C-alpha positions as CSV (number, residue, x, y, z in Angstrom):
1,M,75.4,122.5,94.2
2,T,76.2,119.2,92.4
3,V,73.3,116.8,92.0
4,P,74.6,113.2,92.3
5,W,73.6,110.5,89.9
6,L,71.2,107.9,91.2
7,T,72.8,104.8,92.6
8,R,71.5,101.4,91.3
9,L,71.0,98.8,94.0
10,I,71.0,95.1,93.4
11,D,67.8,93.0,93.6
12,S,69.0,90.8,96.4
13,E,66.5,88.0,95.7
14,R,67.8,87.7,92.1
15,S,71.5,88.4,92.4
16,W,74.4,86.1,92.9
17,A,78.1,86.4,93.9
18,V,80.5,83.6,92.9
19,L,83.8,83.9,94.7
20,M,86.6,81.7,93.4
21,G,90.1,81.3,94.8
22,T,93.1,79.0,94.5
23,S,95.5,78.9,97.4
24,R,97.5,75.7,96.8
25,H,99.2,74.0,93.9
26,T,101.0,70.8,93.0
27,P,104.9,70.8,93.4
28,A,105.4,70.7,89.7
29,S,103.1,73.7,89.0
30,G,105.8,76.4,89.2
31,L,103.3,78.4,91.3
32,S,103.7,79.4,94.9
33,A,100.9,78.8,97.5
34,I,98.7,81.8,98.2
35,P,97.2,81.1,101.7
36,Q,95.6,84.5,101.7
37,A,93.2,83.4,99.0
38,D,91.1,81.3,101.4
39,S,90.6,84.1,103.9
40,S,90.2,86.7,101.3
41,I,87.2,84.7,99.9
42,D,85.7,84.1,103.4
43,D,86.0,87.8,104.4
44,L,84.7,89.1,101.1
45,A,81.7,86.7,101.4
46,T,81.0,88.2,104.8
47,A,81.3,91.7,103.6
48,L,78.9,91.2,100.7
49,S,76.2,89.5,102.8
50,G,76.8,90.9,106.3
51,A,75.5,94.0,108.0
52,W,76.6,96.4,105.2
53,G,76.3,94.0,102.2
54,L,73.4,93.8,99.8
55,F,73.6,90.1,98.9
56,E,71.7,87.3,100.5
57,K,74.0,85.0,102.3
58,E,72.7,81.9,100.5
59,R,73.4,83.5,97.1
60,V,77.1,84.0,97.8
61,L,78.8,80.9,96.5
62,K,82.4,80.0,97.2
63,I,84.7,77.9,95.0
64,V,87.9,77.2,97.0
65,D,90.8,75.4,95.4
66,P,89.0,74.1,92.3
67,S,90.7,71.2,90.5
68,S,88.9,71.4,87.2
69,T,87.4,73.9,84.8
70,D,84.1,72.2,85.0
71,E,84.0,72.7,88.7
72,V,83.9,76.5,88.2
73,L,81.7,76.6,85.1
74,S,79.1,74.2,86.5
75,T,78.8,76.6,89.5
76,L,77.9,79.4,87.1
77,D,75.4,77.1,85.4
78,H,73.6,76.7,88.8
79,M,72.0,80.1,88.2
80,A,71.1,79.6,84.5
81,G,67.5,80.2,83.6
82,S,66.9,82.2,86.8
83,A,66.9,85.6,85.0
84,P,69.4,87.1,87.5
85,D,69.6,90.8,88.2
86,V,73.3,91.0,89.0
87,V,76.0,88.4,88.9
88,L,79.4,89.1,90.5
89,F,82.3,86.8,89.7
90,Y,85.5,87.3,91.8
91,Y,88.8,85.5,91.5
92,V,91.9,85.6,93.7
93,G,95.0,83.5,92.9
94,H,97.6,83.2,90.2
95,G,97.0,84.6,86.7
96,M,99.0,82.7,84.1
97,D,100.4,84.1,80.8
98,S,99.9,82.0,77.7
99,S,102.5,83.9,75.6
100,G,104.8,80.9,75.5
101,E,102.2,78.8,73.7
102,E,103.0,78.0,70.1
103,S,99.9,79.6,68.6
104,G,100.9,82.9,70.0
105,R,97.7,83.5,71.9
106,R,98.0,86.1,74.6
107,E,95.2,85.2,77.0
108,L,94.8,85.3,80.8
109,F,94.3,81.8,82.4
110,L,93.2,81.5,86.0
111,A,95.2,78.9,87.9
112,L,93.5,75.8,89.3
113,T,95.1,73.5,91.8
114,G,96.7,71.3,89.1
115,S,97.7,74.1,86.8
116,V,101.2,74.4,85.4
117,D,102.5,77.9,84.7
118,N,104.5,77.2,81.5
119,G,103.2,78.3,78.1
120,T,101.3,75.4,76.5
121,E,100.8,73.8,79.9
122,A,99.1,76.9,81.2
123,V,96.7,76.7,78.3
124,R,96.0,73.0,78.9
125,T,95.7,73.1,82.7
126,G,94.3,76.6,83.4
127,L,90.9,78.1,83.2
128,P,90.7,80.6,80.3
129,V,89.1,83.8,81.5
130,S,87.3,83.9,78.1
131,S,85.4,80.8,79.1
132,V,84.3,82.4,82.3
133,L,83.2,85.6,80.5
134,S,81.4,83.5,77.9
135,R,79.5,81.5,80.5
136,L,78.6,84.7,82.4
137,H,77.3,86.2,79.2
138,C,75.0,83.2,78.7
139,L,73.4,83.8,82.1
140,R,71.9,87.0,80.6
141,A,72.0,88.9,83.9
142,K,71.0,92.6,83.8
143,Q,74.4,93.4,84.9
144,T,77.6,91.4,85.3
145,V,80.6,92.4,87.4
146,V,84.0,90.7,87.2
147,V,86.7,91.3,89.8
148,L,90.1,89.8,89.2
149,D,92.8,89.8,91.8
150,C,95.7,88.1,90.0
151,C,98.8,88.7,87.9
152,F,98.1,90.1,84.4
153,A,94.5,90.7,85.4
154,S,93.9,93.5,82.8
155,R,94.5,91.1,80.0
156,A,90.8,90.2,80.5
157,L,89.9,93.6,79.3
158,D,91.0,92.6,75.8
159,S,88.7,89.5,75.7
160,P,85.8,89.8,73.2
161,G,83.5,88.5,75.9
162,A,84.2,91.4,78.2
163,G,81.8,93.6,76.3
164,N,78.8,95.0,78.3
165,M,80.4,93.9,81.6
166,H,82.0,95.8,84.4
167,L,85.6,94.5,85.0
168,L,87.7,95.6,87.9
169,C,91.3,94.4,87.8
170,A,94.0,94.4,90.5
171,T,96.8,95.1,88.0
172,D,97.7,95.7,84.4
173,R,98.4,93.4,81.5
174,V,102.1,92.8,82.3
175,K,102.6,93.3,86.1
176,P,102.2,90.7,88.9
177,A,99.8,91.3,91.7
178,R,100.9,91.5,95.3
179,Y,99.9,88.7,97.6
180,Q,101.7,89.3,100.9
181,L,100.4,92.6,102.2
182,T,99.2,90.9,105.3
183,D,98.9,87.3,106.6
184,R,95.2,87.3,105.9
185,H,94.6,89.2,102.6
186,T,96.2,89.9,99.3
187,G,97.1,93.6,98.7
188,F,94.2,94.3,96.4
189,T,91.5,92.4,98.3
190,G,92.7,93.7,101.6
191,S,92.3,97.3,100.4
192,L,88.9,96.5,99.0
193,L,87.8,94.9,102.3
194,R,89.1,97.9,104.4
195,L,87.0,100.2,102.1
196,F,83.9,98.0,102.7
197,E,84.6,97.9,106.5
198,N,85.6,101.6,107.1
199,G,83.7,103.3,104.4
200,I,84.2,106.9,103.1
201,P,83.1,109.6,105.5
202,D,82.3,112.1,102.8
203,G,81.1,109.5,100.4
204,P,77.6,108.4,99.2
205,E,75.2,106.3,101.2
206,Y,76.1,103.3,99.0
207,L,79.5,102.4,97.7
208,D,78.9,102.1,93.9
209,L,81.5,100.6,91.6
210,H,82.7,104.0,90.3
211,T,83.3,105.2,93.9
212,V,85.2,101.9,94.7
213,F,87.4,102.3,91.7
214,Q,88.2,105.9,92.4
215,H,89.1,105.2,96.0
216,L,91.3,102.2,95.1
217,S,93.0,104.2,92.4
218,V,94.4,106.4,95.2
219,V,94.8,103.9,98.0
220,L,96.5,101.1,96.2
221,P,99.4,103.0,94.5
222,T,100.1,104.8,97.8
223,T,100.2,101.6,99.9
224,R,103.7,100.1,100.4
225,N,104.0,96.4,99.7
226,A,105.2,94.8,103.0
227,T,107.5,92.1,101.5
228,P,111.2,91.9,102.4
229,Q,112.0,91.4,98.8
230,D,110.3,94.6,97.7
231,A,110.4,96.8,100.8
232,N,110.0,100.1,98.9
233,G,107.5,98.8,96.4
234,K,103.9,99.9,96.2
235,L,100.7,98.1,95.2
236,P,99.8,98.1,91.5
237,R,97.3,100.6,90.2
238,P,93.9,99.0,89.5
239,H,92.2,99.1,86.1
240,Q,88.6,98.9,85.0
241,R,86.3,98.6,82.0
242,T,82.7,99.6,82.1
243,S,79.9,100.7,79.9
244,D,76.9,103.0,80.1
245,H,75.9,103.5,83.7
246,H,77.2,100.2,85.1
247,G,79.6,102.0,87.4
248,R,76.6,103.3,89.4
249,L,75.8,99.8,90.7
250,A,76.3,99.4,94.5
251,L,77.3,96.1,96.2
252,V,77.5,97.4,99.8
253,R,76.3,100.3,102.0
254,N,78.8,102.9,103.2
255,P,79.4,102.3,106.9
256,A,80.9,105.8,107.3
257,Y,78.0,107.7,105.6
258,G,77.2,110.9,107.4
259,T,80.4,111.0,109.5
260,A,82.3,113.6,107.4
261,L,82.3,116.2,110.2
262,T,83.2,113.9,113.1
263,P,86.8,113.8,114.4
264,E,87.2,110.3,113.0
265,G,85.7,111.4,109.6
266,L,87.9,114.4,109.4
267,A,91.0,112.3,110.2
268,A,90.1,109.8,107.5
269,R,89.5,112.5,104.9
270,S,92.8,114.2,105.8
271,E,94.6,110.8,105.4
272,F,93.0,110.3,102.0
273,A,93.9,113.8,100.8
274,L,97.5,113.2,101.8
275,R,97.5,110.1,99.6
276,V,96.0,112.1,96.7
277,N,98.8,114.7,97.2
278,E,101.4,111.9,97.2
279,L,100.2,110.7,93.8
280,G,100.5,114.3,92.5
281,R,104.2,114.3,93.5
282,D,105.0,110.8,92.2
283,P,107.6,111.1,89.4
284,L,106.3,107.9,87.8
285,V,102.8,109.5,87.3
286,D,102.2,111.2,84.0
287,P,102.7,115.0,84.3
288,G,99.1,115.7,83.2
289,D,97.8,113.3,85.8
290,Q,100.1,114.8,88.4
291,R,98.5,118.2,87.9
292,M,95.1,116.6,88.2
293,W,95.9,114.9,91.4
294,L,97.5,118.0,93.0
295,A,94.5,120.1,92.0
296,H,92.2,117.5,93.5
297,A,94.3,117.3,96.7
298,A,94.0,121.1,97.0
299,E,90.2,120.9,96.7
300,L,90.1,118.2,99.4
301,F,92.3,120.1,101.8
302,A,90.3,123.3,101.3
303,K,87.0,121.5,102.0
304,I,88.5,119.9,105.1
305,A,89.8,123.3,106.4
306,A,86.4,124.9,105.7
307,D,84.5,122.2,107.6
308,T,86.9,122.3,110.5
309,A,86.6,126.1,110.7
310,S,82.8,125.8,110.6
311,L,82.8,123.3,113.5
312,R,85.0,125.5,115.6
313,Q,82.8,128.5,115.0
314,G,79.8,126.4,116.0
315,D,81.6,125.4,119.2
316,G,82.3,129.0,120.0
């Protein structure tokens, strides 16, 4: 019998979530509108503070279509001096690459409404992710979580300010994110919200960050991107950086907890096992990882078969 590690729950009276998103841009920006950003923020706020969430509603702050760096950083300053337990920062929108800038800096910049996606202009008009991380560090929260749903998101992992934080990124350092999975959500945030809404039947009572990452690592690269321009494409693999036991922090309860042996639970478990098996047969996956995924799929299928047989015997 495997003894699970203890899950860390947030202190809801001393924890904050700051949800930022940019959905619209000026015509000269070179950036397309992302209407899903608004609804992704609204629905994530509801998930974090609703029936299954662990945050207080009044401590979930939304920054929609910010026009200046100060608008974002001043919101973070709002909790300065409050000795926060957990601070969650989430961004959905365009991530801009500064590689065209003359100094040669390779940094991730978060797009504001007036940002221009063009080398030096990106540096001048965007919000450096390093500034966000630095300001978060100054808050001295016991634990800081950063979730980035944007292109080049994993470039934040290289920032010196990322130390001692838990970062969850929708894509790697060079790939774009996918924004048009549905009319309401981006690909990454939509998958995250479905996890929060549906839960994991054979999962723990609370969905900790480690469990969230493991689940998304299977679901995202086995979900097809529903854009006409990329009909056969799939969503990017997520990436994370963590330290010590920060991955044991939970943000929401698991709504499917205790349903592993129900018909709905068995069906969800089977669907997940099929996705794990698909990863094991993906030629783009490293051969060593292929073997790992196939072995894990075999374990999942064997457990589902044993549980199903046990239920049938009980009915008899």
